[in-house]
C-alpha positions in Angstrom: 81.9 13.9 -72.1 85.6 14.1 -72.6 87.8 17.0 -73.7 86.9 16.4 -77.4 83.2 15.6 -77.1 81.5 12.3 -76.3 83.2 9.0 -76.8 82.4 7.6 -80.2 80.7 4.2 -80.4 82.6 1.1 -81.5 82.4 0.5 -85.2 80.1 -2.5 -84.9 77.7 -0.4 -82.8 77.4 2.5 -85.4 74.3 2.7 -87.5 73.9 4.0 -91.0 76.1 4.4 -94.0 79.7 5.3 -93.7 82.1 6.3 -96.4 85.0 4.1 -97.4 87.4 6.7 -96.0 85.6 6.7 -92.7 85.7 2.9 -92.6 89.4 2.8 -93.5 90.3 5.5 -91.0 90.0 3.3 -88.0 92.7 0.8 -86.9 91.9 -2.5 -85.3 94.4 -4.6 -83.4 93.9 -7.8 -81.4 93.4 -7.3 -77.7 95.9 -9.0 -75.4 99.7 -8.9 -75.2 101.5 -8.0 -78.5 104.1 -10.6 -79.5 106.8 -8.3 -80.6 107.5 -6.1 -77.5 111.0 -4.9 -77.0 112.9 -5.7 -73.8 111.2 -3.3 -71.3 112.6 -2.1 -68.0 111.1 -3.8 -65.0 108.9 -1.8 -62.6 110.7 0.0 -59.9 110.5 -2.1 -56.7 109.8 1.0 -54.7 106.6 1.8 -56.6 103.2 1.4 -55.0 101.5 -1.9 -55.8 98.8 -0.2 -57.9 101.4 1.7 -60.0 103.3 -1.5 -60.6 100.1 -3.4 -61.6 99.2 -0.5 -64.0 102.6 -0.5 -65.6 102.7 -4.3 -66.0 99.1 -4.2 -67.4 100.3 -2.0 -70.3 102.6 -4.7 -71.4 99.6 -7.1 -71.7 97.3 -4.6 -73.5 96.7 -4.5 -77.3 97.6 -0.8 -77.6 101.2 -1.6 -76.6 101.7 -2.7 -80.3 101.8 1.0 -81.1 104.2 2.0 -78.3 107.7 3.3 -79.1 110.6 3.7 -76.6 109.4 7.2 -75.8 105.9 5.8 -74.9 107.4 3.3 -72.5 109.5 6.1 -70.9 106.2 8.1 -70.5 104.6 5.0 -68.9 107.4 4.8 -66.4 107.0 8.5 -65.7 103.2 8.0 -65.2 103.8 5.0 -62.9 106.3 7.1 -60.8 103.7 9.9 -60.5 101.0 7.4 -59.6 103.2 5.8 -57.0 104.1 9.1 -55.4 100.4 10.1 -55.4 99.3 6.8 -53.8 102.2 6.6 -51.3 101.5 9.9 -49.5 99.4 10.3 -46.4 98.1 13.6 -47.6 94.9 14.1 -49.5 95.4 13.9 -53.3 96.3 17.1 -55.1 93.7 17.7 -57.8 96.3 19.1 -60.3 98.5 16.1 -59.9 95.5 13.7 -60.5 94.6 15.7 -63.6 98.1 15.7 -64.9 98.3 11.9 -64.3 95.0 11.3 -66.1 96.3 13.4 -69.0 99.5 11.3 -69.3 97.5 8.1 -69.0 95.2 9.3 -71.7 98.0 10.1 -74.0 99.1 6.5 -73.7 95.6 5.4 -74.8 95.0 3.4 -71.6 91.2 3.6 -71.6 88.8 2.5 -74.3 87.4 6.0 -74.7 90.9 7.4 -75.4 91.5 4.6 -78.0 88.1 5.3 -79.7 88.9 9.0 -80.0 92.1 8.0 -81.7 90.1 5.6 -83.9 91.9 2.6 -82.5 89.8 -0.4 -81.6 91.0 -3.6 -79.8 89.3 -6.6 -81.2 87.4 -8.3 -78.5 87.9 -12.0 -78.1 84.6 -13.9 -78.6 83.2 -15.3 -75.4 82.4 -19.0 -75.4 79.3 -19.8 -73.3 79.5 -23.0 -71.3 76.5 -25.2 -71.6 75.6 -27.0 -68.3 76.0 -30.7 -68.5 72.3 -31.3 -67.6 71.2 -29.3 -70.7 73.5 -31.3 -72.9 72.2 -34.6 -71.5 68.5 -33.5 -72.1 69.4 -32.5 -75.7 71.1 -35.8 -76.3 68.1 -37.7 -74.9 65.6 -35.7 -77.1 67.7 -36.4 -80.2 67.9 -40.1 -79.4 64.1 -40.4 -79.2 63.5 -38.4 -82.3 62.3 -35.2 -80.7 
């Protein structure tokens, strides 16, 4: 359970009748990198590798379509905090971890945060590969009329 109750289900998982207002109140955007991102500052070369990866992953995430310049500045701040947390030899400070999680949550970096904000990233349909042996058997059956 999060700060504001349990994470809501995705819209396609919900059962029952919903009002038009409830259906219209959610925003769906495609997952993956948005096409119209501004020129963003590169990650600091002194950042920890995990902080760099996290910052770069934001640029490839669907919620980045909603980010403004101040959000990217907040992301750089969060990456700096994360880097400092990961680069120290001391045990992690619980308050710093909580503050970092709060900043990351305000950037909608987890699916739960996005659902609470009524933003859903449209999942790409998965294409199941059919093994060649199954295709060959199906072709053989169809050729003999079965």
